[in-house]
C-alpha positions in Angstrom: 83.2 7.8 5.8 82.7 10.5 3.1 80.7 13.7 2.6 80.7 14.1 6.4 77.9 11.5 6.7 77.9 9.2 9.7 78.9 5.7 8.6 77.4 3.9 11.6 75.2 1.0 10.4 72.2 2.4 12.3 72.5 5.8 10.7 73.0 4.3 7.3 69.9 2.1 7.9 67.8 5.1 8.8 69.0 7.0 5.7 68.2 4.1 3.5 64.6 3.9 4.8 64.1 7.6 4.3 65.4 7.2 0.7 62.8 4.4 0.1 60.0 6.6 1.5 61.1 9.5 -0.7 61.0 7.2 -3.7 57.4 6.4 -2.8 58.1 2.7 -2.5 55.2 0.5 -1.3 54.7 0.4 2.4 55.0 -3.4 2.4 58.3 -3.1 0.5 59.7 -0.5 3.0 58.7 -2.7 6.0 60.3 -5.7 4.4 63.6 -3.8 3.7 63.5 -2.3 7.2 63.3 -5.8 8.9 65.8 -7.4 6.6 68.4 -4.7 7.2 67.7 -4.7 10.9 68.4 -8.4 10.9 71.8 -7.7 9.2 72.7 -4.9 11.5 71.9 -7.0 14.6 74.1 -9.8 13.2 77.0 -7.3 12.6 76.7 -5.8 16.0 77.0 -9.3 17.6 80.4 -9.5 15.8 81.4 -6.0 17.1 80.8 -4.3 13.7 79.1 -0.9 14.0 80.5 1.0 11.0 79.5 0.3 7.4 83.1 0.8 6.1 84.3 -2.2 8.2 81.8 -4.6 6.7 83.5 -7.2 4.5 82.2 -9.6 1.9 83.0 -12.4 4.3 80.6 -10.9 6.9 77.7 -11.0 4.3 78.7 -14.6 3.5 78.5 -15.4 7.2 75.1 -13.7 7.5 73.8 -15.8 4.6 75.2 -19.0 6.2 73.6 -18.0 9.5 70.2 -17.5 7.9 70.4 -20.9 6.3 71.4 -22.6 9.5 68.4 -21.0 11.2 66.3 -22.9 8.7 65.2 -19.9 6.6 64.1 -21.2 3.2 66.5 -20.5 0.3 63.9 -18.2 -1.2 63.7 -16.2 2.0 67.5 -15.9 2.2 67.6 -14.8 -1.4 65.0 -12.1 -0.8 67.0 -10.9 2.3 70.2 -10.8 0.2 68.4 -8.7 -2.4 67.6 -6.2 0.4 71.2 -6.2 1.6 72.6 -5.8 -1.9 70.2 -2.9 -2.5 71.2 -1.3 0.8 75.0 -1.4 0.1 74.5 -0.2 -3.5 72.6 2.8 -2.1 75.4 3.5 0.4 78.0 3.3 -2.3 76.1 5.6 -4.6 75.6 8.1 -1.7 79.3 8.0 -0.9 78.7 6.6 2.6 81.0 3.7 1.7 83.5 3.2 -1.0 82.8 -0.4 -1.6 79.8 -2.8 -1.8 80.7 -5.9 0.2 77.5 -7.6 -0.9 77.9 -7.4 -4.7 79.8 -10.6 -5.1 77.8 -12.7 -2.7 75.8 -15.3 -4.6 72.1 -16.2 -4.0 71.3 -19.7 -2.7 69.6 -21.8 -5.4 66.0 -22.6 -5.1 63.2 -23.9 -7.3 60.7 -21.3 -8.4 57.2 -22.8 -7.9 54.7 -22.4 -10.7 51.9 -20.0 -9.9 48.8 -21.6 -8.4 46.2 -21.6 -11.2 42.6 -22.6 -10.6 41.3 -25.5 -12.7 38.0 -25.2 -14.5 36.3 -27.1 -11.7 37.9 -24.9 -9.0 37.0 -21.8 -11.0 33.4 -22.8 -11.1 33.4 -23.9 -7.5 34.6 -20.6 -6.0 32.0 -18.7 -8.0 29.2 -21.1 -7.0 30.2 -21.0 -3.3 30.1 -17.2 -3.1 27.1 -16.7 -5.4 24.6 -15.9 -2.7 27.0 -13.5 -0.9 26.6 -10.7 -3.5 29.4 -8.5 -2.1 32.0 -11.3 -2.0 30.7 -12.8 -5.3 31.4 -9.5 -7.0 34.8 -9.2 -5.5 35.7 -12.8 -6.6 34.3 -12.0 -10.1 36.4 -8.8 -10.4 39.6 -10.5 -9.4 39.0 -13.4 -11.8 37.9 -11.2 -14.7 40.4 -8.3 -14.4 43.5 -9.7 -12.7 43.6 -6.6 -10.5 45.5 -6.6 -7.2 43.6 -7.1 -3.9 44.9 -3.7 -2.8 43.6 -2.0 -5.9 40.2 -3.6 -5.4 40.0 -2.5 -1.8 40.8 1.1 -2.9 38.2 1.2 -5.6 35.7 4.1 -5.4 32.3 4.5 -7.0 33.6 7.2 -9.3 36.2 4.9 -10.7 33.7 2.6 -12.4 33.0 3.5 -16.0 30.6 1.7 -18.3 33.2 -0.5 -19.9 36.3 -0.2 -17.7 37.7 0.4 -14.2 39.8 3.5 -13.8 42.6 2.3 -11.5 44.3 5.3 -9.7 48.1 5.4 -9.1 49.2 4.5 -5.5 52.5 3.9 -3.9 54.8 2.5 -6.7 51.9 1.4 -8.9 51.0 3.4 -12.0 47.4 4.3 -13.0 45.7 2.2 -15.7 42.4 1.4 -17.2 41.1 -2.2 -17.0 38.3 -3.3 -19.4 35.2 -5.0 -18.0 33.8 -8.0 -19.7 30.1 -9.1 -19.4 30.6 -11.2 -16.3 32.3 -8.4 -14.4 29.7 -5.8 -15.5 26.9 -8.1 -14.4 28.4 -8.7 -11.0 29.0 -5.0 -10.4 25.5 -4.1 -11.4 24.1 -6.7 -9.1 26.2 -5.4 -6.2 25.6 -1.7 -6.7 21.8 -2.3 -6.5 22.1 -3.7 -2.9 25.1 -1.5 -1.8 24.0 0.7 1.2 23.6 4.3 0.4 26.3 5.8 2.5 28.7 8.8 2.3 31.9 6.9 1.8 33.1 6.7 -1.8 34.6 3.3 -1.3 33.0 0.7 -3.6 33.1 -2.2 -1.2 31.9 -1.4 2.3 31.0 -3.2 5.5 27.5 -3.4 6.9 28.3 -0.3 9.1 29.3 1.6 6.0 33.0 1.6 6.5 35.5 0.6 3.7 36.0 -3.2 3.4 39.7 -3.6 4.3 42.2 -5.9 2.6 42.5 -8.3 5.5 38.7 -8.7 5.7 38.5 -9.3 1.9 41.3 -11.8 2.2 39.7 -13.6 5.1 36.3 -13.8 3.4 37.6 -15.2 0.1 39.8 -17.8 2.0 36.7 -18.9 3.9 34.8 -19.5 0.6 37.8 -21.4 -0.8 37.3 -23.8 2.1 33.6 -24.0 1.5 34.3 -24.7 -2.2 36.7 -27.4 -1.2 39.6 -25.7 -2.9 42.9 -26.5 -1.2 46.2 -24.6 -1.0 44.7 -21.5 -2.7 45.2 -17.9 -1.8 43.5 -14.7 -2.9 46.3 -13.8 -5.2 45.8 -17.0 -7.1 42.7 -15.4 -8.6 45.1 -12.9 -10.3 47.4 -15.7 -11.3 44.5 -17.5 -12.9 43.5 -14.4 -14.9 47.0 -14.0 -16.3 47.5 -17.6 -17.3 44.1 -18.0 -18.9 44.6 -14.7 -20.9 47.9 -15.9 -22.2 46.5 -19.3 -23.0 43.8 -17.6 -25.0 46.4 -16.1 -27.2 46.6 -12.5 -25.9 50.0 -10.9 -26.1 52.3 -10.7 -23.1 52.7 -7.0 -23.5 48.9 -6.5 -23.4 48.6 -8.6 -20.3 51.5 -6.8 -18.6 49.7 -3.6 -19.2 46.3 -4.9 -18.0 47.6 -6.3 -14.7 50.2 -3.6 -14.0 53.4 -5.6 -14.0 56.4 -3.3 -13.9 58.6 -5.7 -15.8 57.7 -7.8 -18.8 59.7 -10.7 -17.4 57.1 -11.0 -14.6 54.4 -11.7 -17.1 56.5 -13.9 -19.2 57.1 -16.4 -16.5 53.5 -17.5 -16.8 54.3 -18.7 -20.3 56.1 -21.7 -18.9 52.7 -22.8 -17.4 50.7 -22.4 -20.6 53.4 -23.7 -23.0 52.5 -27.0 -24.6 48.9 -27.0 -23.3 45.9 -26.6 -25.5 43.6 -23.6 -25.1 40.8 -26.1 -24.1 42.9 -27.4 -21.2 43.5 -24.0 -19.7 41.0 -21.4 -20.9 38.1 -20.7 -18.6 35.0 -19.8 -20.6 33.0 -16.8 -19.3 29.8 -18.1 -17.7 
């Protein structure tokens, strides 16, 4: 224990979560870290370990083995290990512990699945299925034509729609950016705004009662239309995947697409190149209808 700071695993955990909040990390990220570290601390306590400076590399290895024996996927275990490594790195930097017992622990190997990209037939099918539902049709169109996150779409306000682009405001750990609108996106927005109820809320997408249309409701509605369209194994985020892959296939630069979709790291955008490599533009590109 250094700097007079309590080195109990519980106190260290609380300090770590406060650090993440002060860094304005996304709420989903903070919740995931909280649960992962709680899982570790519970495991350590079962072994009679309550102080961070008594945690050894072998304990982290045992934790990893325990997760795998409990049938967590290798990908889930790897994600939890990332949280553990970040936790102990923080404790080391803060002087709460003099060593990082997790630094040498290896990640279990797993195959990274290719992102789910809609085929031309599926692309047309989801648009056709939702066409008569103007609100959902507009949401689908914006996700397909801009690659924005569902959270960004849910937060959109009337004042953030310009004639040729969307003005995405910064939130949590995501930076602000401008996303250009093509003809299909503009047409969809114009169609929706004409029928949008005149209410006080500035949220672009609203319910029939005039309240903001929440992420979970958007997700549920789109997944319902996936079923109607006969599209299997697809999630809302696959509309964003589709935009990225098709833009790269059309010859746009990785740096440009990274900026448009708001990826923090270029490597995140680059992984889509494996999908488009060796395929012709005609095989992948979706023409604007």
